[in-house]
N, C-alpha and C positions, 0 to 999 in steps of 0.2 A: 204278053201273058207269062207269068212265072209259074213254074212247077216246083213243088216241094216234095221231096221224098218223104214217105211216112217215117215218123220218128221211130228209131229202133227201140224195140222193147228191151227192158232190162232182163238179164238172165234170171232164172228162178233162184230164189234164195237157197243156199246150201242147207241141207238137213244136218250137216256136221256141226256140232257145237265147237266153239273155239278151243275148249279144253281137250277136244278129241283130235285136233289136227296132228299133234305129235304122234299119237297112236296110229293114225291113218298113214302117215309118212313111213312109220316103222313097218307097217304091213307091206308096203311097196318094196321093202328091202329084199324079201324072199322072191318076189316076182323078178326083180332086177338080177338077183343071183342066179336064178334058173334060166332066164331068157337072154340075159346080156343086154337088155333094153332099158334105157333110162326113161322114167315117166316124166312128163312135163312138170309136175309138181316138184320132183326131185331136182330137175335142172334149174328151176326158179330159185330154190333154196340155195343151191351151189352158187348161182349168180349173185344172190344177195350176200352170202357169207363172205365171198372174196372181197366184195366192196366194203363190207363192214371192217374186215381185218386189215385190209390195205387201203387206207383212206386217201392215199395219193394216186390210186389207180385211175388212169384215163380210160382204158379199155382192157378187155381180157378175152382169152379164148380158152374153152374147156376142151381138152384132148382126152378122150376116154378109150380105154381098152378093157372092155368087160367080157370079152369072149375068149381071149387067149389064156394060157396057163398062169400067167403072171398078170393079174388084173390090176389096173392102175388108172389114176386120174391125174392129169397134169394141168395146172392153172398156168397159162402163159400170159403174163401181165405186163402191160406197159404203164409206167408211172410217170408222173410229172417231175418228181424229185426223188431224193433218197429217202427210203423208209427207215425209221428208227426202230429199235427193239424187235427185230425180225423173229427171234426165237420166241419171245413172249406173245407175239401176234400169230405166228404160224402153228404153234403147238395146239391152241384151241381149234384152229381150222382142221388140223389133222384129226382131232378127236371128233369134231362134228361130222366130218366126212365118214369116218368109221361108224359113227352112230347112224348116219343116214343110209349108207350103202353096205356096210358090213366090215368086220375086222379083217377080211381077206383082201382089202383094197390097199395098194401102195399109193401114197400121196406125194406128188412133186409140185414144186412151185418154181417157176422161172420168172424173174423180174428183169425186164429189158434184155432178154436173151440169156441171162446168167442163171444157172440152176442154184437156187439159194436154200432149198429145202427138199429133202428126200427122206421119206419115212416108209419103210416096208410094211407089209401086213403084220398085224398083231398076232403073236404066237398064242396058241390056245393051250 
């Protein structure tokens, strides 16, 4: 006799319209700034962005310091080969991170153990 588990139900459809996603992500910025906690939606965005920017990435680790006086995020990336045009690839990543988490975040990128990008917080 075979037993089959009940087919899992799909999660309810989101009430957020696609054009509102960016606004919802921006609202999380203040929560992250005050609590030092990264929301899962923010983490997913960061994971996607580094993969888009560094197409030769095999895997990566996000290292966050959102509670200290010098808030930062470090992308520690392992790549299959040498990435070309790092400046033109990493500048948009820096802008995206500051858009998502706030201008007070320093952004660092390590590729295969070498620090290749470091941009401090944006001055106001």
